[in-house]
N, C-alpha and C positions, 0 to 999 in steps of 0.2 A: 588541556590536561588529559591525555588519553591514559586510562587505568585498567580497562578490562580487555582481555583478550577475545576474540571472536570464536564461537564454537558452533558447530554445525552437527546435528544429530541425523544420521542416516538410518531409517528404519528398515530392516530387511535386507535382502540381497537383490542383485540385478542379474538377470539371465539374458544371454545374447539372443537375438532373433536371427536367423539365417539371413545373411546380406541379400540373398536372391530374392527375399520377399519384398524388398524395397528397392531393388536395383533400379537406377535411372537409365533412360535411353541414352546410347551413346551420343556425346557432344551436347546433351542437354543438362543444364544445371539445375540441382534440386532447388525448389522454391520454398521459403519460409514465409508464412503469412503472419505478420506482427499486428496484432489488434489490441488497441488501447483505447480507454475511455476518454481521454483527455487529449492534448496536444504536445508536439516536440519541444515546445518553448522551454519548459522547465522539467521535462522528462529526459533531457539530453544525457544527463549523467547516468540515468537508468538504461538508456539506449546503448551507450558506451559499455557499461557493465554487462549487458547481454550480449553484445558483440565480443567482449572479451572471453565470456564463457564458450561462445561459439568458436572462437579461435583456439581455444584450449583443446578443443577436439579436432582441430585441424581444418575448419571451415572459415573462410573469409568472404564476406559479402562482396560480390562483384568479381571474384576470382573462380571460386570452385562452388559457390552457392549464391543464391539471390534472395534477399530479404524484401519483401513487399510490405510496406508500411500502410496501415489503415488507422486514421485517428478520428474518434467521434467528437472532438472538440468541445467536450463536455456535454454534448447532447447525447444522453444515454439511450435515447429512443432510436437512434441511428445504428446502434450496435448490431442488432438482429440482421439488418440488410447488409452491413459490412462483413458480418460473420458468413453470411449465405453467400456473398460474392467471392469470399476466399475459398469456400467449398467448391462453388462452380469452377473456379480457376484451376481445381484439382492441385492445390499446394501439397507439399509432402508432409507438412506438419504446420499447425496453427499455435504461435506463441501469444495466448490470450492473457496479456498482462493487465492487471487491475481485476478486482472482483467482478464488476459489472460486464467487463469483456469476457471473463471466464465464464460466467453463466450464459451469456449470449452464444458464445462458441459451443458450449456443451449441448445447448438446445438445437444448434443448427447441424450438428453431424453426430452420428455414433460410430463412424468409421475413420475419419481423418484423425490421425493422432493430434491431442491437445496437451500442450505444456502451459500450466497456468502460474501465475503469481497472485497471491492474496495475502491479506492481513487478517483473515479470519479462519475459522475451522472449516476446512474443505469437506469434512464428513457431514457436519450440520448444513453446509450449503448445499449438499447433494452433488459435489463434483465428483467425489470418489466414495467407494464403499469402505475402505480401510486405508490407513496410512501405509503400512507395510506392503499390502498387495492391493494396489489401487482398483484393478480389474477394469475391463472396458478399454476405452480409447484415451483416457485421460490420467495425467499425472502432473507434478509440478513442484512448486516451492513456497513456503509460507514464512512470514515474519510475524512476531508477536505485535499486534496492533490493536484490533478490535478487543481481544481478551484482556489486555491491560488498560482498557478505558476506565474502569472502576478504580484503578490505581491512580490515574490522573486527578480523579476527584479526591482521593485520599490525600494526594499531594497538595491539592488546593487547601484542604482543611489544615494541613501541617503549616502551610505557608500563612494562613489567615485563620488562626485558631477560633477567632470570634465571628467569623462569617456566617451570615444568615441566609445568604442568597447566591446561588451560582447559576450560570446558563450553559446549555449544550447547543453548539451550533451543528446542525445535521443538513443533508442534502435530502429531501424527501423523495427524490427521484432514485435514491440508492435503495436496493432491495434490503440492506442491513438497518436502515435507518429506525424502523420501528423497534427491532430487537435491541439496538444500542441505546435507544431513548429509555426502554423498559428497564434494562440492566441498570443504567445509571440513576434512574428514579428510585430503585430499590435501595441502592447504596446511599443515596441522599436522604431517603426516609430513616436509614439506620442511624446516619450521623446527624439527623435532625436539621437538615438544611432544606430550605425551599428551592425548588429546581424548576427552571423555566427552559422550554425548547424554542431555539430560534431557527427558523427554516431559511435555507439559501439554496435554490436550485439552479441559479445562474450568477455570473459575475455581478449583474445588475443588482442583485439582492443583497450584497454585502454590506453596503453603505446603510441600508435601513437595519439590518440585523444587528450592527454595532451601535447604532443610534438608540435602538431599543434597549440594548444591553447597558447603555450608559443611563438611560432614563429609569431603568430598574435598579440602577445602583448595585449591580452584581459585583461579588468580590472577584470573580474569575470567570472567564469564558472558556470552555473546554471545546476544542475542535474535533469533531469526530473524524475517524480515518476515511477520508473520501478522496477519490482521484481529482475531483474538481477543485477541492481546497488545495490539494498538493500542487496543483499547476498554478497557483495564484498565491505562493507563499509570501512573496514581497508586498503584494497589495494588502493582504490580510494582516501582515506585521505593521504595515504603515497605519491602517485603519485603527488597530488597537492602540497605537500611541496616540493618534489624534484625538481618539474619544477617551483617553486615559483609562483604558479597561485592560487590566493584565490578561494574558491569553496563554494557553498551554495546548500543544499540538502533538502530532504523532511522528514528525519526522525532524531531524536537525536542520534541515532548509528553513523551517519556520523560525526557530530560535535565531538563526544566522541573518535571518531578513528582519529582525527587530521584535518578535514575540518574546514573551517572557522566558518560556520554557518549551521543551519538547520532551517527550518520553514515548519511546516505542522501539520496534525493531529496525535493523538495518535493512532497508529496502533496496540499495544498490547491490548488496551481495546476493539478494533473493533473485535478482534479475540476472546476475552472473550465473546462479545455479539453474535458472531456466534455459540460459544459453547453452550451458553444458548438456542438458538434457535434449534440448533440441537438436544438438550435434550428435548425440548418441543415437537418437531415433533415426536421423539420416544414414547413420552407419548401420541401421538394422535392428536395433533393439526395439522391444514392444514397450508401449506405455504402461501396459498392465504389470510388467515385470520390474518397473523403475519405481522404487518406493518414494513417496513424497518426502522432500527434503524439507527440515524444519531449522531455521535459523533461530538459535536460542538466546542470542545476545539482545539485551535490552539496554538502550542509552539514555541517560538523563542529561540533557544539555540545558544550561541556564545562561541567559544573556544578562550579565551583571550591568552592563551599560544601560539596558531597558530598565532594570530594576531601579537604577538611580534616577533615570528620567521619569519614572512613575512615583518617586518618592518612597521607594520600599526598601526595608532592611531585611535581607534574607536570613534566615536562621543558619547559624555556623554548622548545624548538624546536616542541613539540607545541601549546603555547598560543598560540605566534606564527602557526600555521597555522589556528587556529579561527576560524570565521565569526562565532561568538558564544561569550563566555564568561560564564556566569551566576554572579554574585557575591552 
């Protein structure tokens, strides 16, 4: 049941940059470096969305532009060298998708244009100085994800009003892990809920994390917004069911894969917006003059089938607010 329309807020204006400034050599296709912290396996819809945005500006991979993909396969420590390689290749623009990739690209160059996607505040991350006038060589698009983390905890309390213990699943390799843990700890203290942090920095850590959650008898596992988790939505959904631990994540794919709920921004549209900006930069516009685009839509997805499997009866008020109920 889709109930809300998508809204995008564009801050500021955009100014054209003389096309001659980025003119390509005759016969040579412009190259876009696509840098991501995870793998293509579960990010294919996002890649398709990026290419859709690129196509909307008149560019098609393999026809009048080339996209060079670099995947860190969940090993975030590989990102600096992958970003450096794209800089050395003299790509026309780097599409740094996922927060770790954006930070690595930002550290690698101050001259090559960068278009990022992130689920956090790009100003706090140090990616841009301002949303309306990013300055420098970096701009991009954001979806609400990290900022709504506390809301996921509030939803947990609404679902389990008598809950005394919850857990947060984080990837300690993510530069945002400490901030996310601190923010949710503060909310848990306010709600009077015991709060445990579970670490998983690779796929091999997932089983132990959920086994611990089951031992702790937590009411709910809250998955932090992390690319590693995003690329293993099906596996994490299956683990939650096997250990009988309800879980809420940041993307619809998790709920569709068997997790109880998801609450967060539309990541596919964020990638489409990044593709649009990559194309506009190829046409000659400056990143500094392209305001950061903010996707303001937040979706609540509930998997009713999973709720039944876990023996849960969901409040009618919660079901009524859902953007989609998977039955």
